C-alpha positions in Angstrom: -91.3 74.0 48.5 -88.8 73.9 45.3 -90.6 74.7 42.1 -90.3 71.5 40.1 -90.3 68.9 43.1 -92.4 65.9 42.9 -95.3 66.4 45.2 -96.1 64.4 48.0 -98.7 62.1 49.0 -100.2 64.6 51.3 -100.9 67.5 48.4 -102.2 64.6 46.4 -104.6 63.3 48.7 -105.7 66.9 49.8 -106.3 67.6 46.4 -108.3 64.3 45.5 -110.8 65.6 48.5 -111.2 68.7 47.1 -112.3 67.1 43.6 -114.4 64.5 45.5 -116.7 67.4 46.5 -116.8 69.0 42.9 -117.5 65.4 41.5 -120.0 64.4 43.9 -121.9 67.6 42.5 -121.1 66.2 38.8 -122.6 63.0 39.6 -125.6 64.2 41.4 -126.5 66.5 38.1 -125.9 63.2 35.9 -128.0 61.1 38.0 -130.8 63.8 37.9 -130.4 63.5 34.1 -130.6 59.8 34.4 -133.7 60.0 36.8 -135.7 62.3 34.3 -135.5 59.0 31.6 -136.6 56.6 34.3 -139.5 59.0 35.5 -137.9 59.1 38.9 -137.2 55.2 39.6 -134.5 54.0 41.0 -131.7 52.9 39.0 -131.1 49.4 39.5 -131.4 46.2 37.4 -135.0 45.8 39.1 -136.8 49.1 37.3 -133.9 49.9 34.7 -132.9 46.5 33.3 -129.7 46.4 31.2 -129.8 50.0 31.3 -128.3 50.3 34.5 -124.9 49.2 33.3 -125.2 52.3 30.6 -125.6 54.6 33.8 -122.6 53.3 35.7 -120.5 53.6 32.9 -122.1 57.2 32.5 -120.6 57.7 36.3 -117.1 56.1 35.1 -117.1 58.4 32.2 -117.9 61.5 34.3 -115.4 61.2 36.7 -112.7 60.3 33.8 -113.7 63.3 31.9 -113.6 65.8 34.6 -109.9 64.2 35.1 -108.8 64.3 31.6 -110.3 67.6 30.4 -109.1 69.4 33.2 -105.3 67.8 32.8 -105.1 68.7 28.5 -106.6 72.4 29.8 -104.4 73.5 32.3 -103.0 70.2 34.0 -104.6 70.9 37.2 -108.3 70.2 38.5 -109.7 72.5 40.9 -108.4 70.6 43.8 -104.7 70.8 42.2 -104.9 74.0 42.1 -105.8 74.9 45.5 -102.6 72.6 46.6 -100.4 74.6 44.2 -99.8 71.0 42.2 -99.7 70.4 38.1 -99.5 67.1 36.5 -96.9 67.3 33.7 -95.0 64.9 31.1 -91.8 63.6 32.3 -90.3 66.0 30.5 -92.5 68.9 32.3 -94.7 69.6 29.4 -98.4 70.1 29.1 -100.2 66.5 29.2 -101.4 65.5 25.5 -104.6 63.7 25.2 -103.0 59.8 24.9 -100.9 60.6 28.7 -104.0 62.1 30.5 -106.4 59.0 29.5 -103.0 56.5 30.5 -102.5 58.7 33.8 -106.6 58.6 34.6 -106.6 54.2 34.0 -103.5 53.9 35.9 -104.0 56.4 38.7 -107.4 54.6 39.0 -105.4 51.6 39.5 -103.0 53.3 41.9 -105.6 54.7 43.9 -108.1 51.7 44.3 -105.9 49.4 46.7 -105.3 52.0 49.7 -103.6 54.1 47.6 -100.7 51.6 47.5 -99.5 52.6 44.1 -99.6 56.5 45.2 -98.0 55.6 48.4 -95.2 53.9 46.2 -93.4 57.8 45.8 -91.8 56.9 48.8 -89.8 54.1 47.7 -89.2 55.3 44.2 -85.9 57.2 43.7 -87.2 60.0 41.6 -90.5 60.4 44.0 -93.0 59.3 41.3 -96.0 57.3 42.2 -96.8 53.9 40.5 -99.2 55.7 37.8 -96.5 58.6 37.5 -94.3 56.1 36.6 -96.5 53.9 34.1 -98.2 56.9 32.1 -94.9 58.8 32.1 -95.9 61.9 33.8 -95.2 63.4 37.2 -97.0 65.8 39.8 -95.1 68.8 40.6 -95.1 71.5 43.3 -95.5 75.1 42.0 -93.9 78.2 43.5 -96.0 80.4 45.6 -96.9 83.1 43.4 
């Protein structure tokens, strides 16, 4: 594949599956820590009260933080490294904090309804997914090294 070409749906979803395994482990560690504070009781409204909402917000922050921190550090998550793709700005530069956060927020919206926002890349003239277009970023394929 040509270096710098927009990544297709297959590579993006494959990277997402790789990342899901790592995220599952991170979320288990987070939940283990939360269970320590509830003395092993289930984290549901009946046992944790309003703290259940803090726990749920923490889950979202772990997921969002994983993506944002990796995109800021190298432009790639573990799954993106495996599939040789990278998130960059529209100009091809590394993402800054605002672009990474916008990409994560719009990405949630793009993947949520049956990945329709990501499948948009087949209709877009520049092969950008909806969250790429909204956050002014793109995912490019890297050349084999």
